Structures are given as structure tokens and as C-alpha cells.
C-alpha positions as CSV (number, residue, x, y, z in Angstrom):
1,M,20.7,18.2,5.3
2,K,18.8,20.8,3.1
3,P,15.2,19.5,2.0
4,T,15.2,18.9,-1.7
5,P,13.0,16.7,-4.0
6,T,14.6,13.4,-4.3
7,R,14.1,10.6,-7.0
8,I,13.5,7.2,-6.2
9,E,14.6,4.2,-8.4
10,P,12.1,1.6,-9.0
11,I,12.2,-2.3,-8.2
12,F,10.7,-4.4,-10.9
13,S,9.0,-7.8,-9.6
14,P,8.4,-10.7,-12.0
15,R,4.9,-12.2,-11.9
16,I,3.4,-15.2,-14.0
17,W,0.6,-12.9,-15.1
18,G,3.1,-9.9,-15.9
19,A,4.1,-8.3,-19.3
20,R,6.9,-8.6,-21.4
21,S,7.4,-5.0,-22.2
22,L,6.6,-2.1,-19.7
23,A,6.7,0.7,-22.5
24,P,5.9,3.6,-22.5
25,L,6.3,4.2,-18.9
26,F,9.8,2.1,-18.8
27,P,10.8,1.9,-22.6
28,E,14.0,0.2,-21.5
29,K,11.8,-2.6,-20.1
30,S,10.9,-4.2,-23.5
31,N,11.5,-7.6,-25.2
32,L,11.8,-9.2,-21.6
33,T,12.7,-12.7,-21.3
34,E,10.7,-13.0,-18.1
35,P,7.5,-11.3,-17.6
36,L,7.4,-8.3,-15.0
37,G,4.1,-7.7,-13.2
38,E,4.9,-4.8,-10.8
39,A,7.3,-1.8,-10.5
40,W,7.4,-0.9,-6.8
41,L,8.2,2.9,-6.7
42,T,8.7,3.2,-2.9
43,G,9.7,-0.2,-1.8
44,V,12.2,0.1,1.4
45,D,14.8,-1.6,-0.7
46,C,14.5,0.8,-3.7
47,K,17.6,3.1,-4.1
48,I,17.5,6.8,-3.6
49,A,18.9,8.3,-6.9
50,T,19.4,11.9,-6.2
51,G,19.8,14.4,-3.2
52,P,21.6,14.1,0.0
53,Y,20.6,10.5,0.5
54,A,21.6,9.2,-2.9
55,G,22.9,5.6,-2.9
56,K,21.0,4.7,0.3
57,S,17.9,2.4,0.4
58,L,14.7,4.3,1.0
59,G,14.3,2.4,4.5
60,E,17.8,3.5,5.3
61,A,17.0,7.0,4.3
62,W,13.5,7.1,6.0
63,A,15.4,6.0,9.4
64,E,17.7,9.1,9.1
65,M,15.3,11.6,7.7
66,P,14.5,14.7,10.3
67,A,11.1,16.4,10.6
68,E,12.1,18.8,7.9
69,W,11.8,16.0,5.5
70,R,9.4,13.6,7.1
71,G,6.8,16.3,8.3
72,E,5.7,17.1,11.7
73,Q,2.8,14.6,11.5
74,L,5.3,11.9,10.7
75,A,8.2,12.7,12.6
76,S,7.7,9.6,14.9
77,V,6.6,7.1,12.6
78,A,9.0,4.3,12.4
79,N,8.4,2.5,9.0
80,F,7.7,4.2,5.5
81,P,4.0,4.5,5.3
82,L,3.2,4.4,1.6
83,L,3.7,1.9,-1.0
84,V,3.3,3.0,-4.5
85,K,3.6,0.7,-7.6
86,F,2.6,0.2,-11.2
87,I,0.9,-3.0,-12.1
88,F,1.2,-4.6,-15.7
89,P,-1.1,-7.5,-15.8
90,T,-1.5,-9.6,-19.2
91,D,-3.6,-12.2,-17.4
92,K,-5.9,-12.2,-14.5
93,L,-4.4,-11.7,-11.0
94,S,-5.5,-14.1,-8.5
95,I,-8.8,-13.6,-6.5
96,Q,-7.7,-12.2,-3.3
97,V,-8.4,-10.1,-0.3
98,H,-6.0,-8.1,2.3
99,P,-6.8,-7.9,6.1
100,D,-7.4,-4.9,7.9
101,D,-4.9,-3.4,10.6
102,A,-6.4,-5.0,13.5
103,Y,-6.5,-8.5,12.1
104,A,-2.9,-7.9,10.7
105,A,-1.7,-6.6,14.2
106,A,-3.2,-9.7,16.0
107,H,-2.3,-12.6,13.5
108,E,0.5,-11.2,11.2
109,Q,3.2,-9.6,13.3
110,A,5.8,-11.6,11.3
111,A,4.7,-10.2,8.2
112,G,4.8,-6.5,9.5
113,G,1.5,-6.5,11.3
114,R,-0.1,-3.9,9.1
115,G,-3.1,-4.3,7.1
116,K,-3.7,-3.2,3.4
117,T,-6.2,-0.8,2.1
118,E,-5.4,0.4,-1.4
119,M,-6.6,2.4,-4.4
120,W,-6.1,2.0,-8.0
121,Y,-5.7,4.7,-10.7
122,V,-6.1,3.2,-14.3
123,V,-3.2,4.8,-16.4
124,S,-4.3,3.0,-19.4
125,A,-6.9,0.1,-20.4
126,N,-7.7,-1.8,-23.4
127,F,-11.3,-2.1,-24.7
128,G,-13.3,-4.4,-22.6
129,A,-10.8,-4.2,-19.6
130,Q,-12.4,-5.0,-16.3
131,V,-11.7,-5.7,-12.5
132,L,-13.8,-7.6,-9.9
133,V,-14.4,-5.5,-6.7
134,G,-16.5,-6.6,-3.8
135,L,-19.2,-9.4,-3.6
136,K,-22.7,-9.1,-4.7
137,L,-25.4,-8.7,-2.2
138,G,-26.6,-12.0,-0.7
139,V,-23.1,-13.7,-1.1
140,D,-22.2,-15.3,2.3
141,K,-19.4,-17.8,3.4
142,E,-21.5,-20.8,2.3
143,K,-22.0,-19.4,-1.2
144,F,-18.3,-18.3,-1.4
145,R,-17.2,-21.9,-0.5
146,E,-19.5,-23.4,-3.1
147,G,-18.3,-21.0,-5.7
148,L,-14.8,-22.1,-4.8
149,A,-15.8,-25.8,-5.3
150,K,-17.5,-25.4,-8.5
151,H,-14.9,-23.0,-10.0
152,T,-17.6,-20.4,-10.4
153,L,-16.2,-17.9,-7.8
154,E,-16.1,-15.0,-10.3
155,N,-19.8,-15.1,-10.7
156,L,-20.2,-14.0,-7.2
157,F,-18.4,-10.7,-8.0
158,K,-19.3,-7.4,-9.0
159,E,-17.8,-6.8,-12.3
160,V,-16.3,-3.2,-13.2
161,S,-15.5,-2.1,-16.7
162,V,-12.6,0.2,-16.5
163,H,-11.1,3.0,-18.7
164,S,-8.1,5.1,-18.6
165,G,-8.5,7.8,-16.0
166,D,-10.8,5.7,-13.8
167,T,-10.2,5.5,-10.0
168,L,-11.0,2.6,-7.7
169,F,-11.0,2.4,-4.0
170,V,-10.3,-1.0,-2.4
171,P,-10.6,-1.1,1.3
172,A,-9.3,-4.0,3.4
173,G,-11.7,-6.9,3.4
174,T,-12.9,-6.4,0.0
175,P,-12.2,-9.3,-2.2
176,H,-11.1,-8.5,-5.6
177,T,-8.9,-9.3,-8.8
178,I,-7.4,-7.1,-11.6
179,G,-8.1,-8.2,-15.2
180,S,-5.7,-8.1,-18.2
181,G,-5.1,-5.4,-20.7
182,M,-4.5,-2.4,-18.3
183,V,-1.8,-0.6,-16.4
184,I,-2.7,0.6,-12.9
185,C,-0.9,2.9,-10.3
186,E,-1.6,1.4,-7.0
187,V,-1.4,3.7,-3.8
188,Q,-1.7,1.6,-0.6
189,E,-0.8,1.2,3.1
190,Y,2.7,-0.2,3.2
191,S,1.9,-3.7,3.3
192,D,2.5,-6.9,1.1
193,L,-0.2,-9.0,3.0
194,T,-2.3,-10.9,0.4
195,Y,-4.9,-13.7,1.1
196,R,-5.0,-15.7,-2.3
197,V,-8.3,-17.7,-2.6
198,Y,-8.5,-18.6,-6.2
199,D,-5.6,-18.7,-8.8
200,Y,-7.2,-20.1,-12.0
201,G,-5.2,-23.7,-11.9
202,R,-1.8,-21.8,-12.5
203,V,1.3,-23.0,-11.5
204,D,4.8,-21.4,-11.1
205,A,8.1,-21.9,-13.0
206,Q,8.8,-24.9,-11.0
207,G,5.2,-26.4,-11.9
208,K,3.8,-25.9,-8.5
209,P,0.6,-24.3,-7.7
210,R,1.0,-21.0,-5.7
211,E,-0.1,-21.2,-2.1
212,L,-3.8,-20.4,-1.3
213,H,-5.1,-18.7,2.1
214,I,-8.8,-19.6,2.1
215,E,-9.4,-19.6,5.7
216,K,-7.8,-16.5,6.5
217,A,-9.5,-15.0,3.6
218,L,-12.8,-16.0,4.9
219,E,-12.1,-14.7,8.2
220,V,-11.2,-11.0,7.0
221,T,-13.8,-10.8,3.9
222,N,-16.4,-8.2,4.2
223,F,-19.7,-10.1,3.0
224,G,-21.9,-7.2,3.5
225,Q,-22.1,-3.9,1.5
226,S,-18.5,-2.6,0.8
227,P,-17.6,0.9,0.4
228,G,-15.2,0.1,-2.4
229,G,-15.5,0.2,-6.2
230,K,-15.2,3.1,-8.7
231,I,-15.0,6.6,-7.5
232,T,-15.8,9.8,-9.4
233,A,-13.0,12.2,-8.9
234,L,-13.6,15.6,-7.3
235,S,-12.4,18.7,-9.3
236,L,-10.4,20.9,-7.2
237,P,-9.0,24.5,-8.0
238,A,-5.5,24.9,-9.3
239,K,-3.7,27.6,-11.3
240,G,-2.1,26.5,-14.4
241,A,-3.3,22.8,-14.0
242,V,-6.4,20.7,-13.9
243,R,-6.4,19.1,-10.4
244,S,-8.6,16.3,-9.1
245,L,-8.9,14.4,-5.7
246,L,-9.0,10.9,-6.6
247,T,-9.8,9.4,-3.1
248,A,-8.8,9.9,0.5
249,C,-8.8,8.0,3.5
250,R,-6.8,7.9,6.8
251,F,-4.0,6.1,4.9
252,F,-3.4,8.1,2.0
253,A,-4.9,11.0,-0.1
254,T,-4.3,11.1,-3.8
255,E,-4.7,13.6,-6.5
256,R,-4.2,13.9,-10.2
257,W,-2.7,16.8,-11.8
258,E,-2.7,17.6,-15.4
259,C,-0.2,20.3,-16.2
260,S,0.0,21.9,-19.8
261,A,1.5,25.1,-18.4
262,N,3.6,26.2,-15.5
263,C,2.0,25.6,-11.9
264,E,2.9,25.1,-8.3
265,I,2.2,22.2,-6.2
266,P,1.9,23.5,-2.4
267,V,3.7,21.3,0.3
268,D,2.4,21.3,3.8
269,A,5.1,21.2,6.6
270,A,2.9,18.4,8.2
271,R,4.0,15.9,5.7
272,F,6.2,14.7,2.9
273,E,4.6,14.1,-0.4
274,L,5.1,11.6,-3.6
275,I,4.8,12.8,-7.0
276,I,4.8,10.0,-9.7
277,I,5.0,11.1,-13.4
278,L,2.5,9.2,-15.6
279,E,3.2,11.3,-18.9
280,G,5.3,14.1,-19.9
281,T,8.8,15.8,-19.5
282,G,9.8,18.8,-17.9
283,T,11.6,20.4,-14.8
284,F,10.8,20.6,-11.3
285,S,12.2,23.8,-9.6
286,W,12.2,24.8,-6.0
287,P,14.2,27.6,-4.0
288,D,17.8,27.6,-5.1
289,S,17.8,24.6,-7.4
290,A,15.9,22.5,-10.1
291,A,15.8,19.0,-11.7
292,R,14.4,17.3,-14.7
293,Y,11.6,14.8,-14.4
294,H,10.5,12.1,-16.9
295,R,7.6,9.5,-17.4
296,G,7.7,6.5,-14.8
297,E,9.6,8.5,-12.2
298,C,8.6,8.7,-8.5
299,W,9.9,11.8,-6.3
300,L,9.9,12.4,-2.7
301,V,9.1,16.0,-1.9
302,P,10.2,17.0,1.6
303,A,7.7,18.6,4.0
304,W,9.3,21.9,4.7
305,L,10.2,22.6,1.0
306,G,7.0,25.0,0.8
307,H,6.3,24.2,-2.9
308,V,7.5,22.7,-5.9
309,A,7.0,24.4,-9.4
310,V,6.2,22.2,-12.3
311,R,7.7,23.5,-15.6
312,P,6.4,21.2,-18.5
313,E,8.1,20.9,-21.9
314,A,5.5,18.2,-22.8
315,A,2.0,18.1,-21.2
316,T,2.5,16.4,-17.8
317,S,0.3,14.1,-16.1
318,L,1.1,13.3,-12.5
319,I,-0.2,11.7,-9.4
320,R,0.4,13.6,-6.0
321,T,0.0,11.5,-2.9
322,W,0.5,11.7,1.1
323,V,-0.6,10.7,4.5
324,P,-3.2,13.1,5.4
325,D,-4.7,14.4,8.7
326,I,-8.5,13.9,7.6
327,A,-9.6,16.7,9.9
328,F,-7.4,19.1,8.3
329,L,-7.8,17.9,4.9
330,R,-11.7,18.4,5.3
331,T,-11.0,22.1,6.6
332,D,-8.4,22.9,3.8
333,L,-11.1,21.8,1.0
334,H,-13.9,23.5,2.7
335,R,-11.8,26.6,2.5
336,E,-11.4,25.8,-1.2
337,G,-15.1,26.0,-1.7
338,I,-15.7,22.2,-1.6
339,S,-18.9,21.2,0.1
340,A,-19.0,18.3,2.6
341,A,-21.6,16.5,0.4
342,A,-19.1,16.6,-2.7
343,L,-16.1,15.6,-0.3
344,A,-18.2,12.5,1.0
345,Q,-18.1,11.0,-2.5
346,V,-14.3,10.5,-2.4
347,L,-13.5,10.6,1.3
348,F,-13.6,7.3,3.4
349,E,-13.2,7.2,7.1
């Protein structure tokens, strides 16, 4: 079972706030009869498209992958650890919050028992696009309930204008919503636990309002100062590419690579990586083989591969993400000349 980069097929999810065209990431998903809101790139039900696990679901493949694929750090991890998706809102998402691991383990075992910390990379955004991330200072449970009752909950949030290329970190316990007119690449713990607190009076296709989870949301919401919000990316050295660390925490580290010339992405034996193509076409090559890549694709790169070379035919923008060992990440970046103060702007522990 020789390690080889492996493409994963996405699964598309209908959402009432979704879009009827997912172009240019997925030009085949245009003129849709039903709005699609999310493309899950690493759902455990996603199919493996290439390589020795082709035809299996990602969940099935993960259960069979040896340490050469998973990496030494993840060899004994039972469940696939990272969920990556594209989000296509043409209306506001519900105002919501996610629990942390401790709360999920205690109260949500039936839903997997895992909390949800996430980050957003803004792939594209219309003029005036914004998100709400975290509450203003002084907002407590009483004011939150009052905002719900008066339908003025949005006034209690920090408004964040977003532009293409922005990064936002959203730790568990941070209430938030995404507005319309943008496309987001989201990297998160593998969890679908969402506590919805306000849904703008919308109803589903059967005319029923979606379920709210107000009491649970109030239990997990951070009413104090939150570390979430917009993050300034940290420039990192790379030959042949513009490389930036977008954000890192114990659940994921995420970089953006802009490749206009041939370059190599190193792969650590400790962990597999995911590469998501945001723009461009070209070829991946590795010892003894190669494969073409296109926009919108997600590739799993096995841990023991050593490196994967990017040979762009058109300027290529990609997301690289993995589950880090924070101590090793800090040491590696220090060796690359990154100061502790600079790293602190993007690293959350």
C-alpha cells in the first residue's frame, strides 16, 4: 500500500441559505434547482477517487490506513480528525455557537462527543460582506436573552467586514454567524455539533422553523473576551511560492500557498496533510508518479511521502492543513526565523 497523494470527492449539502451556482469552484454545479450551502471535502462518507483506496469512503479508508499514511502522531486516532468544507451563503446563516470538547464529551456522546473549533478563510467576498464573531464587552446572559426576545440579537455582536484573503479564527464557545455574498473555506475539528439560537424567522421546505437550542447555547457561550476574530497571516519562507500561516491551534494548523512557479511542499512523517486547491491547474508530482489537479479539489497527502511537488500550469492558490504538535510547530518555525511574538499572533493554545 504505497503512500500516494489521494483525491477525495466532495459531498454537496442543500441549505436554505445556499446558492444555486457554486462556480467557479464547481462550475458543473450551476443553474441548480435546489440551493446548495456546503461542499464537504473530508466528510467520512466522501468517496476516495484515486489511489489504492479508490471506491472506499474516507471513513472506511481511514480505518485501514497504516502509520505510513496517517503519520506516527495519528496512528492510533480512531476517527478522521479534520473536516474541511466550502460554504456558499446567499443569506445569513443562523446565529449559532459550538460547544468545546469537554461539554460535548459530557453531554453529546450520541452526536460524537467532540466539540467544534473552526477557522474561516475567505475565498471571495462581495463589497460590504461581513460576519458576526463574538459578543461585545458587557453582554451577559440577561442581555442576550433580552436581545433574543426583542429580535435585536445582532446588535450585541462584533461586526467584522471581510474581504478576499481574510482569515478568521472561531474557537468553541464563540457565538457567530456568516453573512451573504462570500465563499468560505472552513477548517474545523471533525464535528457537526451546532447550537442554533436565532434563525431570522425562516422555515424549511415543509414550512416548519428549524430547531433552536437556546439553553444549551447559553451554557457554552463565552460571555467574556474571546480570542476569536480576524487574524493577520504570518509570512513564512518558501522557495518558488508565497507561503503564509493563517492560524494554528491544537486541532489544526492551516497555511495558504500561492504558487506561480514550481515549488515543493514538505510532508512530515508525523502526520498526513490535506491540500485544497482554491485556484489554478497543474500537476502534483512525487517519487515515481504524478497527477493533475484542478480548482475545488481536496487531496490527502500521506505522512511518509516526504514531499509533494507543485508544477502549476496556471497560477495556483492552495490551502494546506494538518493536525499539529504545537511544541514541534513552535520549534520548526523558530528554526525558520519566526519569533515567538510573531507566532503568538496566529497561534492559539
